[in-house]
C-alpha positions in Angstrom: -0.1 0.2 0.3 1.5 3.4 -1.2 2.1 6.3 1.6 -0.8 8.4 -0.2 -3.5 5.5 0.8 -2.3 5.2 4.6 -2.9 8.9 4.8 -6.3 7.8 3.1 -7.0 5.6 5.4 -6.0 7.6 7.7 -8.3 10.6 7.2 -11.5 8.3 6.8 -10.8 7.1 10.5 -10.7 10.2 11.9 -12.7 12.0 13.7 -16.4 14.1 11.7 -15.4 17.6 12.4 -19.4 17.7 12.6 -21.5 16.4 14.9 -24.7 16.3 12.6 -26.9 13.8 12.7 -27.5 10.8 10.1 -30.4 13.0 8.7 -28.3 16.4 8.2 -25.5 14.4 6.5 -27.9 13.3 4.2 -29.6 16.5 3.8 -26.0 18.2 3.5 -24.9 15.9 0.8 -27.7 16.5 -1.5 -27.7 20.3 -1.0 -23.9 19.9 -2.1 -23.9 17.9 -4.5 -27.1 20.2 -5.6 -25.3 23.4 -5.8 -22.4 21.5 -8.0 -24.9 20.8 -10.5 -26.7 23.9 -10.7 -23.5 25.6 -10.8 -22.2 23.7 -14.0 -25.3 23.3 -16.1 -27.6 26.5 -15.1 -24.4 28.9 -14.9 -21.7 27.3 -16.8 -19.3 27.2 -14.5 -15.8 25.7 -14.9 -16.1 22.7 -12.6 -13.4 23.7 -10.3 -14.7 26.1 -9.5 -18.4 24.4 -8.5 -16.5 22.0 -6.7 -14.9 24.5 -4.7 -17.8 25.8 -4.0 -19.8 22.8 -3.8 -17.6 21.8 -0.8 -17.9 24.8 1.1 -21.5 24.4 0.8 -21.4 20.8 1.8 -19.5 22.0 5.1 -21.7 24.6 6.0 -25.1 22.4 5.2 -23.1 19.9 7.6 -22.9 22.5 10.2 -19.4 22.0 10.0 -17.3 25.1 11.1 -15.5 26.8 8.0 -12.1 26.7 9.1 -12.6 22.8 9.3 -13.9 22.4 6.0 -11.3 24.7 4.0 -8.5 22.5 5.6 -10.6 19.1 4.3 -11.2 20.7 0.7 -7.0 21.8 0.5 -6.1 18.8 2.6 -8.1 16.8 -0.3 -7.2 18.9 -3.4 -3.5 18.3 -2.5 -3.2 14.6 -1.3 -5.0 13.8 -4.9 -2.9 16.5 -7.0 -0.3 14.5 -5.1 -1.3 11.3 -5.6 -2.5 11.3 -9.9 -1.0 15.0 -11.4 1.9 13.9 -12.1 0.5 10.5 -13.4 -1.8 12.5 -15.9 0.8 14.8 -16.8 2.8 11.6 -17.8 0.1 10.1 -19.9 -0.7 13.8 -21.7 3.1 13.9 -22.5 2.6 9.6 -24.4 -0.1 10.7 -25.7 0.8 13.6 -27.6 4.6 11.6 -28.6 1.9 9.1 -30.2 -0.2 11.7 -32.0 2.7 14.0 -33.2 5.0 11.5 -34.0 1.9 10.0 -36.2 2.6 6.9 -33.8 -1.3 6.5 -33.9 -1.9 7.4 -37.7 0.9 4.2 -38.2 -1.5 2.4 -35.9 -3.9 3.2 -37.8 -3.2 2.6 -41.3 -1.5 -1.1 -40.5 -4.9 -2.3 -38.5 -6.9 -1.1 -41.2 -4.6 -2.6 -44.1 -5.6 -5.6 -42.8 -9.5 -5.2 -42.4 -11.9 -5.0 -44.6 -16.1 -6.0 -45.1 -17.4 -7.6 -42.1 -14.0 -7.0 -40.1 -14.2 -3.2 -40.3 -15.8 -2.3 -37.2 -14.0 -4.7 -35.1 -10.7 -3.0 -36.6 -11.9 0.0 -35.6 -12.5 -1.4 -32.1 -8.6 -2.8 -32.1 -7.7 0.9 -33.4 -9.8 2.6 -30.5 -8.2 0.6 -27.9 -5.5 1.1 -28.3 -5.0 4.4 -29.0 -7.3 5.0 -25.9 -4.8 3.9 -23.4 -2.9 7.0 -23.3 -5.3 9.0 -24.5 -7.8 11.8 -22.9 -11.4 10.6 -24.2 -11.5 14.5 -26.4 -8.3 14.2 -28.0 -8.9 10.7 -28.4 -11.9 11.3 -30.2 -10.3 14.6 -32.2 -8.1 11.7 -33.4 -10.0 9.3 -34.7 -12.8 11.4 -35.7 -11.0 11.7 -38.9 -10.0 8.0 -39.3 -13.9 7.0 -39.1 -15.0 9.9 -41.3 -12.4 8.4 -44.0 -13.2 5.3 -43.6 -17.1 5.1 -43.9 -16.4 7.2 -47.1 -13.9 5.3 -48.8 -15.6 2.5 -48.0 -19.0 3.4 -48.5 -20.3 2.3 -44.8 -22.8 3.1 -42.9 -20.8 5.9 -40.5 -22.7 4.5 -37.2 -21.2 1.3 -38.4 -17.7 2.7 -38.7 -18.0 5.6 -36.1 -19.9 3.3 -32.5 -17.3 0.7 -32.2 -14.3 3.3 -32.2 -16.3 5.6 -29.5 -17.4 2.2 -27.5 -13.5 1.6 -27.9 -12.4 5.2 -26.4 -15.0 5.0 -24.1 -14.6 2.0 -22.1 -10.4 2.9 -22.0 -11.8 6.2 -20.2 -14.1 4.9 -17.6 -12.4 1.3 -16.6 -8.5 2.0 -17.4 -6.1 3.5 -16.0 -3.9 6.0 -16.3 -6.9 7.8 -17.0 -8.1 10.3 -14.5 -11.6 8.7 -13.1 -9.9 5.6 -12.5 -6.5 7.1 -11.1 -8.9 8.8 -8.9 -11.3 6.5 -7.5 -7.9 4.1 -7.1 -6.6 6.9 -4.9 -9.7 7.1 -2.7 -10.3 3.6 -2.1 -7.0 2.5 -1.6 -7.3 -0.1 -4.0 -4.1 -2.0 -6.1 -3.4 -0.1 -9.9 -2.2 -3.1 -10.8 -5.0 -5.3 -10.1 -7.6 -2.8 -11.1 -6.3 -2.4 -14.7 -6.3 -6.2 -15.4 -9.6 -7.1 -13.8 -10.7 -3.4 -15.9 -9.4 -5.6 -19.1 -11.3 -8.2 -18.3 -14.4 -6.3 -17.4 -13.8 -4.3 -20.8 -13.0 -6.4 -23.4 -16.7 -8.4 -23.6 -18.4 -4.6 -22.7 -16.7 -2.7 -25.9 -17.7 -6.0 -28.1 -21.4 -5.5 -27.2 -21.7 -1.8 -27.0 -19.2 -1.3 -30.2 -19.0 -4.2 -33.7 -22.5 -5.9 -31.8 -24.9 -2.7 -31.0 -23.1 -0.6 -34.3 -25.4 -2.9 -35.9 -28.7 -1.6 -34.6 -27.5 1.9 -34.8 -26.7 1.8 -38.4 -30.7 0.7 -38.6 -31.8 3.4 -36.5 -29.7 6.4 -37.5 -28.0 5.5 -41.6 -26.6 9.0 -42.2 -23.4 9.4 -44.4 -20.0 11.1 -43.8 -20.2 14.9 -43.7 -18.1 15.9 -46.4 -17.3 19.9 -44.6 -16.2 17.4 -41.3 -13.0 15.7 -43.0 -9.7 17.6 -40.8 -6.3 17.1 -42.2 -4.1 13.6 -39.8 -1.0 14.8 -37.7 0.8 13.0 -39.7 0.1 14.5 -42.9 3.0 17.2 -43.1 5.7 14.1 -41.7 8.5 13.1 -43.8 8.5 9.8 -41.7 6.7 8.0 -38.8 7.3 5.1 -35.9 6.6 1.5 -37.3 3.2 -0.2 -36.4 5.7 -2.4 -34.0 7.4 -0.3 -31.9 4.4 1.8 -31.6 2.4 -0.4 -29.8 5.0 -1.8 -27.9 5.9 1.7 -26.0 2.0 2.3 -25.8 1.8 -0.8 -24.0 4.9 -0.6 -21.5 3.4 0.6 -19.3 0.0 -1.4 -18.4 2.7 -4.4 -19.4 5.2 -2.8 -16.7 2.2 -2.9 -14.1 0.2 -6.2 -15.1 4.0 -7.8 -14.5 3.9 -5.7 -10.9 0.3 -7.0 -10.0 1.1 -10.4 -11.2 4.6 -10.7 -9.5 2.5 -9.6 -6.1 0.1 -12.1 -6.3 2.5 -15.8 -7.0 5.1 -14.3 -4.7 3.7 -12.8 -1.9 7.0 -11.6 -0.2 7.8 -8.1 0.7 11.7 -9.2 1.0 11.7 -10.9 -2.1 14.4 -9.6 -4.5 12.3 -9.9 -7.5 8.9 -8.2 -5.7 11.3 -5.5 -4.7 12.6 -5.1 -8.4 8.6 -5.4 -9.8 7.7 -2.9 -7.4 9.7 -0.2 -8.4 9.3 -0.8 -12.0 5.4 -1.4 -11.9 4.8 1.6 -10.1 2.7 3.7 -12.0 5.0 6.4 -11.6 8.2 4.9 -12.8 5.7 2.9 -15.4 4.7 5.7 -17.1 8.4 7.8 -17.0 9.6 5.2 -18.6 7.1 5.1 -21.1 7.6 8.6 -22.0 11.3 8.4 -21.7 11.3 5.3 -24.5 8.8 7.1 -26.3 10.7 10.2 -26.7 13.0 7.6 -28.8 10.6 5.0 -30.3 8.2 7.8 -31.5 9.7 11.4 -31.2 13.0 10.8 -33.2 11.9 7.9 -35.2 9.3 10.7 -36.6 12.5 13.3 -37.4 12.0 15.1 -34.0 14.7 17.4 -33.5 15.5 17.8 -29.1 13.8 21.2 -29.8 10.8 19.9 -31.6 10.1 16.9 -28.7 10.9 20.1 -26.1 7.6 21.9 -27.9 5.7 18.7 -28.4 6.5 18.1 -24.4 5.4 21.5 -23.7 1.8 21.7 -25.7 0.9 18.1 -24.2 0.6 20.1 -20.5 -1.4 23.4 -21.1 -4.7 21.4 -22.3 -4.3 19.2 -19.1 -4.5 22.3 -17.0 -7.8 22.5 -16.4 -8.6 18.2 -15.7 -5.6 18.8 -12.9 -7.9 21.7 -11.2 -11.1 19.4 -11.4 -9.3 16.2 -9.9 -7.6 18.0 -7.2 -11.0 20.1 -6.3 -12.5 16.4 -6.7 -10.1 15.2 -4.5 -11.2 18.3 -1.8 -14.7 17.5 -2.1 -14.3 13.7 -1.1 -12.1 14.8 2.1 -15.1 17.2 3.0 -17.1 14.1 2.9 -15.1 11.8 4.3 -14.5 14.4 7.2 -17.5 15.4 8.2 -18.8 12.0 8.5 -20.7 11.1 5.9 -19.2 8.1 5.2 -20.6 6.3 8.5 -23.5 7.2 7.2 -23.1 5.0 3.9 -22.2 2.4 5.6 -25.2 2.4 8.0 -27.6 2.9 4.6 -25.7 0.0 2.8 -26.5 -2.5 6.2 -29.8 -1.5 6.5 -30.9 -1.2 3.2 -28.7 -4.5 2.1 -27.8 -3.0 -0.9 -24.3 -5.1 -2.2 -21.3 -2.3 -2.4 -20.7 -2.0 -5.4 -24.4 -2.0 -6.3 -24.9 0.9 -4.7 -21.0 2.4 -5.8 -22.5 2.0 -9.2 -26.0 3.7 -8.4 -24.1 6.6 -7.0 -22.2 7.1 -9.7 -24.9 6.3 -12.1 -26.8 9.7 -10.1 -24.1 12.7 -10.4 -23.4 11.7 -13.9 -26.8 12.1 -15.2 -26.9 15.1 -12.7 -23.4 16.7 -14.1 -23.0 15.0 -17.3 -19.1 14.6 -16.5 -17.7 10.3 -16.0 -14.7 12.7 -14.1 -16.5 14.5 -11.6 -19.3 11.6 -11.0 -16.1 9.0 -10.3 -14.3 11.7 -7.7 -17.6 12.7 -5.9 -18.7 8.8 -6.2 -15.3 7.1 -4.6 -15.4 9.9 -1.9 -19.0 8.9 -0.8 -18.4 5.3 -1.2 -14.5 5.2 -0.1 -15.6 4.0 3.7 -17.1 0.8 1.8 -13.3 -0.5 0.9 -12.1 -0.9 4.6 -12.9 -3.7 4.9 -12.2 -5.5 1.6 -10.1 -7.6 -0.3 -7.4 -5.9 -2.7 -9.9 -8.4 -5.7 -13.0 -6.5 -4.0 -11.3 -2.6 -3.9 -10.6 -3.1 -7.7 -13.9 -4.3 -8.8 -15.1 -1.3 -6.4 -13.7 0.7 -8.6 -14.7 -0.5 -11.8 -18.2 -0.3 -10.6 -17.8 3.7 -10.0 -16.5 3.9 -13.6 -18.7 2.4 -15.3 -21.8 4.0 -13.4 -19.6 7.6 -14.3 -20.1 6.7 -18.4 -24.3 5.7 -17.7 -26.6 8.3 -20.4 -24.6 10.5 -21.5 -27.2 13.6 -22.5 -27.1 17.1 -23.1 -25.4 18.3 -20.1 -22.2 16.7 -20.9 -19.4 17.8 -23.6 -18.4 14.7 -25.0 -22.1 14.5 -26.5 -21.9 17.6 -28.2 -18.5 16.7 -29.7 -20.0 13.5 -30.7 -23.1 15.4 -32.5 -20.9 18.0 -34.1 -18.8 15.7 -35.7 -21.2 13.1 -36.8 -23.6 15.5 -38.2 -26.5 14.3 -35.9 -29.5 15.9 -34.5 -29.8 15.8 -31.0 -32.2 13.0 -31.0 -30.2 10.6 -33.8 -26.9 11.8 -31.0 -29.6 9.9 -28.3 -30.4 7.2 -30.3 -27.1 6.2 -31.0 -24.4 7.6 -28.5 -26.5 8.0 -25.8 -27.9 4.7 -26.3 -24.0 3.3 -26.3 -22.9 5.1 -23.1 -25.4 3.4 -21.3 -25.2 0.1 -22.5 -21.5 0.3 -21.5 -22.3 1.4 -18.1 -25.0 -1.6 -17.8 -23.0 -4.5 -19.1 -20.0 -3.1 -17.3 -21.4 -3.0 -13.8 -23.3 -6.7 -14.7 -19.8 -8.1 -15.5 -18.2 -6.6 -12.0 -21.3 -8.1 -10.3 -20.4 -11.2 -12.2 -16.6 -11.2 -11.0 -17.7 -10.7 -7.4 -19.2 -13.6 -7.2 -16.2 -16.1 -8.8 -13.5 -14.1 -7.2 
């Protein structure tokens, strides 16, 4: 267990900063979340400010002293940024290297060259899943949309038949698989093992993306049969490059951090001896920080230098990768502050009492809470952060496997029914040239399928493991 996890568990066990009863705490939580929802949806306030104001409102409604609420918020913000901030930054650098070097385009072109006809939707899932590992969802969409539109146009395919599998691959990676911000924060909040969560996340993700991608795409194509919009086919990042990295080395670079983290998880399970030399080595190289840092350093040579980047171009690429994630880091940090405020006012015990009295399985409760916040705020990341804070105390007596499944349940819930308050909804609508109704029939239904199928497989795994 990391020192950060110990700090979080210690915070969970601390005395609440208010003596309010469960009824008042319940009202305070609903009011705090309502403040966040109204500020985001009605007043269009940035999620960072909304979460900050919502945290202060939460403490006030619970009757906690303002100074204690501020301390809880800043402590949670600091711990969360310390735990996942560097990882998000490293993931952004790796994603930018992949995009700018033409490595992503190389993966796309190589797989598409091998696929045709009925195999094309499956190829799109594979492309989106591989590229989606190191990329933020919005970046992945911007990167893949030109490919989707070109393939649909040149191959005379239904746009939904090609687009839905690609979107499903990206969305599943975004919601369930670290190093994406949502799963990382949830892992941090409940003290889960990253390697085990990654391994079980892949087990859940594969059948989920198949059902929500190629299989659902058949029906989506019947419901919404539209051609690729001519005016939305942009140029690709590698169009102005003289050369780009090879397929094998690009995939190896992208998979390097995943492999290192999975090796650590496997050795931890098989060896299970902290004093063992092999386990000591894998604990270091398989830690998220080292695994992602190694991938970034390797990527500078296998991706950047292979594309002919000079030292100055590499430096510029790294610099440009960090600017867009400032907002993400602030949202994640504020979400951590909101989570810590929830814990410190005693909401954890209230949730424990609620789950015991109503006999609701912890995994299903976590999913339902994430679903409710997702529907209200439209943000998968905000839903994940808030739900993780609410259910973190449930993880206190759980095994390593159970805490990993708790993270996946939260991640699945955070993807439920994207609609008009979600930026991703409008991004997909505009790129594909659909109406609001068509976007709901395709994108929104696909997100719901991912969420429901995801929690289904999580619950099945909980029975088996």
